[in-house]
C-alpha positions in Angstrom: -100.6 -29.5 -100.3 -104.3 -30.2 -101.1 -104.9 -31.6 -104.6 -106.5 -29.0 -106.9 -109.5 -30.1 -109.0 -108.7 -31.0 -112.6 -108.3 -27.9 -114.8 -111.2 -27.3 -117.2 -110.7 -27.2 -121.0 -109.2 -23.9 -122.0 -110.2 -21.7 -124.9 -108.3 -22.3 -128.1 -108.8 -18.8 -129.4 -107.1 -15.7 -127.9 -109.0 -12.5 -126.9 -108.6 -9.7 -129.4 -105.6 -7.4 -128.9 -106.1 -4.0 -127.3 -106.7 -1.1 -129.6 -103.5 0.6 -128.4 -101.1 -1.9 -129.8 -101.3 -4.8 -132.2 -98.8 -6.7 -130.1 -100.5 -6.3 -126.8 -103.5 -8.3 -125.5 -106.2 -7.7 -123.1 -105.5 -8.9 -119.6 -107.8 -11.8 -118.6 -110.4 -11.0 -116.0 -110.7 -13.3 -113.0 -114.1 -14.9 -112.4 -113.1 -15.5 -108.7 -112.4 -12.3 -106.7 -108.8 -11.9 -105.7 -107.8 -11.7 -102.0 -106.9 -8.2 -100.9 -103.3 -7.0 -100.7 -101.5 -7.1 -97.3 -99.5 -4.4 -95.7 -96.8 -6.6 -94.1 -95.5 -10.1 -94.3 -96.7 -11.0 -90.8 -100.3 -11.0 -92.2 -99.5 -13.9 -94.5 -99.9 -17.5 -93.8 -96.2 -18.5 -94.2 -93.9 -20.8 -92.1 -92.2 -19.1 -89.2 -88.8 -19.9 -90.8 -89.6 -17.7 -93.8 -90.8 -14.8 -91.7 -87.7 -15.0 -89.6 -85.4 -15.1 -92.6 -87.2 -12.0 -94.1 -86.4 -10.1 -91.0 -82.8 -11.3 -91.0 -82.4 -10.3 -94.6 -83.7 -6.8 -93.9 -86.9 -7.3 -95.9 -89.5 -5.6 -93.7 -92.2 -4.3 -96.0 -93.5 -6.1 -99.1 -93.2 -4.4 -102.5 -96.5 -3.7 -104.3 -96.3 -6.8 -106.5 -95.5 -8.9 -103.4 -98.3 -7.4 -101.3 -100.8 -7.9 -104.1 -99.9 -11.4 -105.3 -98.7 -13.3 -102.2 -102.2 -13.7 -100.5 -103.5 -15.3 -103.7 -100.4 -17.4 -104.7 -100.2 -18.8 -101.1 -103.9 -19.9 -101.5 -102.9 -21.8 -104.6 -104.4 -19.5 -107.3 -102.8 -19.3 -110.7 -101.2 -15.9 -111.2 -100.3 -13.5 -114.0 -97.9 -10.8 -112.8 -96.6 -8.0 -114.9 -94.0 -5.7 -113.4 -90.7 -4.1 -114.4 -87.5 -5.9 -113.7 -86.3 -5.2 -110.2 -89.8 -4.7 -108.8 -89.6 -7.7 -106.4 -91.0 -10.5 -108.6 -88.5 -13.1 -107.3 -89.8 -13.0 -103.8 -93.3 -12.6 -105.1 -93.3 -16.1 -106.5 -90.5 -17.5 -104.4 -92.0 -17.1 -101.0 -95.3 -18.7 -102.1 -93.5 -21.5 -103.8 -91.3 -22.3 -100.8 -94.2 -21.9 -98.3 -96.4 -24.3 -100.3 -93.6 -26.9 -100.7 -92.3 -26.8 -97.1 -92.6 -30.1 -95.3 -92.5 -32.2 -98.5 -89.7 -34.3 -99.7 -88.8 -35.0 -103.4 -87.9 -38.3 -104.8 -84.7 -38.6 -106.8 -84.9 -36.9 -110.2 -88.4 -35.7 -109.4 -88.6 -32.0 -108.2 -91.8 -30.7 -106.7 -91.5 -27.0 -107.9 -90.0 -25.6 -111.1 -88.9 -22.1 -112.0 -88.1 -21.6 -115.7 -86.0 -18.6 -116.6 -84.5 -17.5 -120.0 -80.8 -17.0 -119.1 -78.0 -18.5 -116.9 -77.5 -15.2 -115.1 -81.1 -14.9 -114.1 -81.1 -18.6 -113.0 -78.2 -17.8 -110.7 -79.8 -14.6 -109.4 -83.0 -16.5 -108.6 -81.0 -19.2 -106.9 -79.0 -16.8 -104.8 -82.2 -14.9 -103.8 -84.1 -18.0 -102.7 -81.3 -20.0 -101.1 -81.5 -18.5 -97.6 -85.3 -18.9 -97.6 -85.1 -22.5 -98.9 -82.6 -23.3 -96.2 -84.9 -21.9 -93.5 -87.6 -24.4 -94.4 -85.3 -27.3 -95.1 -85.8 -27.5 -98.9 -83.2 -28.5 -101.3 -82.6 -26.3 -104.4 -80.9 -27.3 -107.6 -80.0 -25.1 -110.6 -79.5 -26.5 -114.2 -78.3 -24.2 -116.9 -76.1 -24.4 -120.0 -72.3 -23.8 -119.9 -71.7 -26.0 -116.8 -71.3 -29.8 -116.4 -74.5 -31.6 -117.2 -73.1 -34.6 -115.4 -72.9 -32.7 -112.1 -76.3 -31.2 -112.6 -77.8 -34.7 -113.2 -76.1 -35.9 -110.0 -77.7 -33.1 -108.0 -81.1 -34.2 -109.4 -80.4 -37.8 -108.6 -79.7 -36.8 -105.0 -83.1 -35.1 -104.8 -84.2 -31.5 -104.9 -87.6 -30.0 -104.0 -87.1 -26.8 -106.0 -85.5 -26.7 -109.5 -84.4 -23.5 -111.2 -83.7 -24.1 -114.9 -83.2 -22.7 -118.4 -85.5 -24.5 -120.9 -82.7 -25.8 -123.1 -80.7 -27.6 -120.4 -83.8 -28.9 -118.7 -85.0 -30.5 -121.9 -81.7 -32.2 -122.3 -81.9 -33.6 -118.8 -85.5 -34.8 -119.3 -84.5 -36.5 -122.6 -81.6 -38.2 -120.9 -83.9 -39.6 -118.2 -82.1 -37.6 -115.5 -85.2 -35.6 -114.6 -89.0 -36.2 -114.5 -91.5 -33.5 -114.1 -94.8 -35.3 -113.3 -94.3 -34.6 -109.6 -94.1 -30.8 -110.2 -96.9 -29.1 -108.2 -95.9 -25.5 -108.8 -94.5 -24.1 -112.0 -93.2 -20.5 -112.4 -92.3 -18.8 -115.7 -90.1 -15.9 -114.9 -89.3 -13.3 -117.6 -91.7 -15.2 -119.8 -91.5 -12.5 -122.5 -87.8 -13.0 -123.0 -88.2 -16.8 -123.2 -90.6 -16.5 -126.0 -88.6 -13.8 -127.7 -85.6 -16.2 -127.6 -87.6 -18.9 -129.4 -88.2 -21.1 -126.3 -92.0 -21.2 -126.7 -92.0 -24.8 -128.1 -89.7 -26.0 -125.4 -91.7 -24.3 -122.6 -94.9 -25.8 -123.9 -93.3 -29.3 -124.0 -92.1 -28.9 -120.4 -95.3 -27.6 -118.9 -97.2 -30.4 -120.6 -95.2 -32.8 -118.4 -96.0 -31.2 -115.0 -99.1 -32.1 -112.9 -102.2 -31.0 -114.8 -103.8 -29.9 -111.5 -100.7 -27.9 -110.4 -100.4 -24.2 -109.7 -98.9 -22.0 -112.5 -97.5 -18.5 -112.1 -96.3 -16.4 -115.0 -94.3 -13.2 -114.5 -93.3 -10.9 -117.3 -92.1 -7.3 -117.7 -94.1 -7.0 -121.0 -97.0 -8.8 -122.5 -97.5 -9.7 -126.1 -99.4 -12.3 -128.1 -96.9 -15.1 -127.4 -97.5 -14.6 -123.6 -101.2 -14.6 -124.4 -100.9 -18.2 -125.8 -99.3 -19.4 -122.6 -101.9 -17.7 -120.4 -104.8 -19.1 -122.4 -103.4 -22.6 -122.5 -101.9 -23.1 -119.0 -103.4 -20.6 -116.5 -106.8 -21.2 -115.0 -108.8 -18.2 -113.8 -105.6 -16.4 -112.9 -105.3 -13.5 -110.5 -103.8 -10.6 -112.5 -101.5 -8.0 -111.2 -100.1 -5.4 -113.5 -98.1 -2.2 -113.1 -98.1 0.6 -115.7 -98.0 -0.8 -119.3 -94.5 0.4 -120.0 -93.2 -1.7 -117.1 -90.2 0.6 -117.0 -91.2 4.2 -116.5 -90.9 4.6 -112.7 -90.5 7.8 -110.8 -87.1 6.8 -109.4 -85.6 6.3 -112.8 -84.5 9.2 -115.2 -84.3 8.7 -118.9 -81.9 10.8 -121.0 -81.3 10.8 -124.8 -78.1 12.5 -125.6 -77.5 13.4 -129.3 -73.9 13.3 -130.3 -72.6 14.7 -133.6 -70.5 11.8 -134.9 -68.7 8.5 -134.0 -65.5 10.4 -132.8 -67.4 12.4 -130.3 -69.5 9.4 -129.3 -66.2 7.6 -128.3 -65.1 10.6 -126.3 -68.4 10.9 -124.5 -68.4 7.2 -123.7 -64.9 7.3 -122.3 -65.6 10.3 -120.1 -68.8 8.6 -118.8 -66.9 5.3 -118.1 -64.3 7.3 -116.1 -67.0 8.5 -113.6 -66.6 8.0 -109.9 -68.9 5.0 -109.5 -70.0 1.9 -111.4 -71.7 1.9 -114.8 -72.9 -0.6 -117.3 -72.3 0.3 -120.9 -74.4 -1.7 -123.4 -73.2 -2.4 -127.0 -74.6 -4.5 -129.8 -71.8 -6.9 -130.5 -69.2 -9.0 -128.7 -66.4 -7.5 -130.8 -67.4 -3.9 -130.1 -67.6 -4.7 -126.3 -64.1 -6.2 -126.3 -62.7 -3.2 -128.2 -64.3 -0.7 -125.9 -63.1 -2.5 -122.8 -59.5 -2.6 -124.2 -59.7 1.1 -125.1 -60.9 2.0 -121.6 -58.2 0.0 -119.8 -55.6 1.9 -121.9 -56.8 5.3 -120.6 -57.1 4.2 -117.0 -60.7 3.0 -116.6 -61.1 -0.3 -114.7 -63.2 -2.0 -117.4 -64.2 -5.5 -118.4 -66.3 -7.1 -121.1 -69.2 -9.4 -120.5 -70.8 -11.3 -123.4 -71.8 -14.6 -124.7 -68.4 -15.3 -126.1 -67.1 -15.9 -122.6 -67.4 -19.2 -120.8 -69.8 -19.3 -117.9 -67.1 -19.4 -115.2 -65.5 -16.4 -116.9 -68.7 -14.5 -116.9 -69.4 -15.3 -113.2 -65.9 -14.1 -112.3 -66.3 -10.8 -114.2 -69.6 -10.2 -112.5 -68.0 -10.7 -109.1 -65.3 -8.2 -110.0 -68.0 -5.7 -110.9 -69.9 -6.3 -107.8 -66.8 -6.0 -105.6 -65.7 -2.8 -107.3 -62.5 -4.2 -108.8 -64.2 -3.4 -112.1 -66.1 -0.1 -112.3 -67.2 -0.1 -116.0 -68.9 -3.2 -117.2 -69.0 -3.3 -121.0 -71.8 -5.7 -122.0 -74.0 -7.0 -124.7 -77.6 -8.0 -124.1 -76.4 -11.0 -122.1 -76.4 -8.6 -119.1 -79.8 -7.0 -119.9 -81.7 -9.4 -117.6 -80.9 -11.5 -114.6 -78.1 -9.3 -113.2 -78.7 -7.6 -109.9 -76.1 -5.1 -108.7 -76.7 -3.2 -105.5 -76.5 0.6 -105.8 -76.0 0.8 -109.5 -77.2 4.2 -110.5 -76.3 4.5 -114.2 -76.9 2.5 -117.4 -75.6 3.7 -120.7 -76.9 2.5 -124.1 -73.8 3.2 -126.2 -75.6 1.5 -129.0 -79.3 2.0 -128.7 -81.3 -1.2 -128.7 -83.6 -2.0 -131.6 -86.5 -3.3 -129.4 -88.3 -1.4 -126.7 -88.3 -4.5 -124.5 -84.5 -4.6 -124.6 -84.5 -1.0 -123.6 -86.7 -1.6 -120.6 -84.6 -4.5 -119.4 -81.3 -2.8 -119.9 -82.5 0.1 -117.9 -83.9 -2.3 -115.3 -80.3 -2.9 -114.1 -80.6 0.4 -112.2 -83.3 1.8 -109.9 -83.9 -1.7 -108.6 -85.9 -2.5 -105.5 -87.1 1.1 -104.9 -83.7 2.7 -105.6 -83.0 5.5 -108.0 -81.0 5.6 -111.2 -80.6 7.0 -114.7 -80.6 5.5 -118.2 -78.6 7.4 -120.8 -78.9 6.6 -124.6 -76.3 8.0 -127.0 -77.8 8.8 -130.4 -76.1 9.6 -133.7 -77.9 11.7 -136.2 -78.8 8.7 -138.3 -80.4 7.0 -135.3 -82.7 9.8 -134.3 -85.9 8.6 -135.9 -85.5 5.0 -134.7 -84.8 6.0 -131.1 -87.8 8.3 -131.1 -90.0 5.4 -132.1 -88.2 3.2 -129.6 -89.1 5.5 -126.7 -92.7 5.8 -127.8 -93.0 2.0 -127.9 -91.5 1.8 -124.4 -93.8 4.5 -123.1 -90.9 6.7 -122.1 -90.6 10.5 -122.4 -86.9 11.1 -122.0 -85.1 14.3 -121.4 -83.1 15.2 -124.5 -80.0 17.2 -125.0 -77.3 17.8 -127.7 -74.0 17.0 -126.1 -70.3 17.2 -126.8 -67.7 15.4 -124.7 -66.4 18.7 -123.3 -69.9 20.0 -122.2 -70.4 20.5 -118.4 -74.0 19.2 -118.8 -72.6 15.7 -119.6 -70.9 15.7 -116.2 -74.1 16.9 -114.5 -76.2 14.1 -116.0 -73.7 11.2 -115.8 -70.8 12.3 -113.5 -68.5 12.1 -116.5 -64.9 13.1 -116.0 -61.5 12.8 -117.8 -59.8 9.5 -117.3 -56.4 9.4 -115.6 -54.6 8.4 -118.8 -52.6 5.8 -116.9 -53.2 2.3 -118.3 -54.6 -0.2 -115.8 -54.7 -4.0 -115.9 -57.6 -6.1 -114.8 -57.0 -9.8 -114.2 -58.9 -11.5 -117.0 -60.7 -14.5 -115.7 -59.0 -17.5 -117.3 -60.7 -20.8 -117.8 -59.1 -23.8 -116.1 -56.9 -26.1 -118.2 -57.4 -29.8 -117.7 -54.6 -31.0 -115.5 -54.0 -34.1 -117.6 -52.9 -32.1 -120.6 -51.4 -29.0 -119.0 -48.0 -28.1 -120.6 -44.9 -28.0 -118.4 -44.2 -24.4 -117.4 -40.5 -24.5 -118.0 -40.2 -26.5 -121.2 -43.5 -25.8 -122.8 -44.0 -29.5 -123.4 -46.7 -31.7 -122.0 -45.6 -33.8 -119.0 -44.0 -37.2 -119.8 -45.7 -40.3 -118.6 -44.5 -43.9 -118.7 -44.9 -45.5 -122.1 -47.4 -48.3 -122.3 -45.6 -49.8 -125.3 -43.6 -53.0 -125.0 -40.0 -52.4 -124.3 -37.5 -53.2 -127.1 -36.1 -56.7 -126.8 -32.6 -55.5 -126.6 -33.5 -52.6 -124.3 -32.8 -54.6 -121.1 -35.5 -52.6 -119.4 -33.8 -49.3 -120.4 -35.7 -46.0 -120.5 -36.8 -44.4 -123.7 -35.2 -41.1 -124.6 -36.5 -37.9 -123.1 -38.0 -36.7 -126.4 -39.8 -40.0 -126.9 -41.1 -40.1 -123.4 -42.4 -36.6 -123.9 -44.2 -37.4 -127.1 -45.7 -40.6 -125.7 -46.8 -38.8 -122.5 -48.5 -36.2 -124.7 -50.4 -38.8 -126.6 -51.5 -40.5 -123.4 -52.5 -37.2 -121.8 -54.6 -36.4 -124.8 -56.2 -39.8 -124.7 -57.0 -39.3 -121.0 -58.4 -35.8 -121.6 -60.6 -37.2 -124.3 -61.8 -40.0 -122.1 -62.6 -37.6 -119.3 -64.6 -35.4 -121.6 -66.6 -38.3 -122.9 -67.1 -39.6 -119.4 -68.6 -36.2 -118.4 -71.0 -36.1 -121.3 -68.7 -34.3 -123.7 -69.8 -36.2 -126.8 -73.2 -36.6 -128.3 -73.0 -40.3 -127.6 -73.2 -39.7 -123.9 -76.2 -37.4 -124.0 -75.0 -34.0 -125.2 -78.0 -33.9 -127.5 -78.3 -30.1 -127.3 -74.9 -29.5 -128.7 -75.8 -29.6 -132.4 -79.1 -27.9 -132.4 -79.7 -25.3 -129.8 -78.3 -22.0 -128.6 -79.7 -19.8 -125.9 -79.7 -16.4 -127.6 -77.9 -13.8 -125.6 -75.8 -16.4 -123.8 -73.1 -18.8 -124.6 -74.5 -21.8 -126.5 -76.7 -24.0 -124.5 -75.6 -26.7 -126.8 -72.1 -26.5 -125.4 -73.8 -26.9 -122.1 -75.8 -29.8 -123.4 -72.5 -31.4 -124.3 -71.7 -31.9 -120.6 -69.9 -28.7 -119.9 -67.1 -29.5 -122.4 -66.4 -25.8 -122.7 -67.4 -24.8 -119.2 -63.8 -24.3 -118.0 -62.0 -22.9 -121.0 -62.4 -20.7 -124.1 -64.7 -22.0 -126.8 -63.0 -24.4 -129.2 -62.3 -23.1 -132.7 -61.6 -26.4 -134.4 -63.9 -27.4 -137.2 -67.0 -29.2 -136.0 -67.3 -27.5 -132.6 -69.9 -24.9 -131.8 -69.0 -21.2 -131.2 -71.1 -19.5 -128.5 -73.2 -16.7 -129.8 
């Protein structure tokens, strides 16, 4: 890839915000004309392997954001893209990143392209979306996120990866440990930049971007823009090409928005239950982990195949629950905002805000789980009388004009809008994804005791080599097993002394603690520990 000229000094002051909103800013105007949009992928200067894979994946016509941005990003221009979630942003930056990196080989620990994302789920979605294309051009892709073993992730980087998809917290840990260097990164992408700044990652993002090549290409994609994004644009993007959809980034013609007023909590529960029992999948958003667990349990008791997804579950558990939802084993996913971004479910046509969000950006991203990639869908928000004023303001801030109705659980209109129906009433059981238990300390299934192991203590002088009693052997084996389990955890980075620096100071909001991730995946395979001194996921 040709070396770009050194970037000029950037302005330190931000342009004034627009008159319409104190939190919005004026989009920068490019001094260099943008290349025109294309009508098909064949008109782009991309490797044949990428074009062939697009056809194999059934991607025949570029979405508007892809058609507008790819000619410019393939030419090496910095880019600012604003578009609702599900509008095709991943391929918009991914194809350019892979095409411009094809033919290069990364040194150990030194990726050539970096994609920063706010959550583990989005990191996995980006990885899944780009993997077939990376394979087509012989590029290695690594993913580093909290909640999984930092030792394994460091190993992947040591083996070498051209493209790195990462959450800021875990990547900072790896950089501080010396397991990753960023001065070879030629292309940097910030995906869902607004959520990363909302989650408090702005200082970490700034620190990371300062380490990449100063003459590299930067692309920033966001569903909404505010003053925090303005700071990133002014500091790190040079004469960017700007592509923006409508300001709400959520009001698309294929998505319907409904506000349903319910009279009290009792009827709200009945309405929620009937919607969850519909014929088809649905995501139900609630504010807290506890309320999500309670609703999932209540739905299972009346015959709805439901499961909860929130930051209190380990990453393997969350992955398993998502697979159950995608496969149809689970039809009602009861989630907190951990599922508001980074989750792509094909043919999901209904999202329900059981608890209305407090921020319009959360509303847009919750709703973005449906009507993806040109599909259609509905977003339904249940509103109690005390919430009416706040929800009205929320919709105004989001640029949404919803259809409103006053609903009771028995109304036929509820079925018309959501497909609601009475549940079967027959309790069902969904296999709850259980974390793996370390083999070294797993209790014996029959006795409930930990397996005995040979004692390392000196034999009694008068023992004549005789064996210890069964009880003594069991106790000794238990202690040895615990020692081995502790040693294994430390060897995998399970203590601050081995590099789990994030464990005591950082959490990825909306996900399980990135600090637990920074501790080498100590909790990645089991429920979060409750003993004093250990972190609880948020």
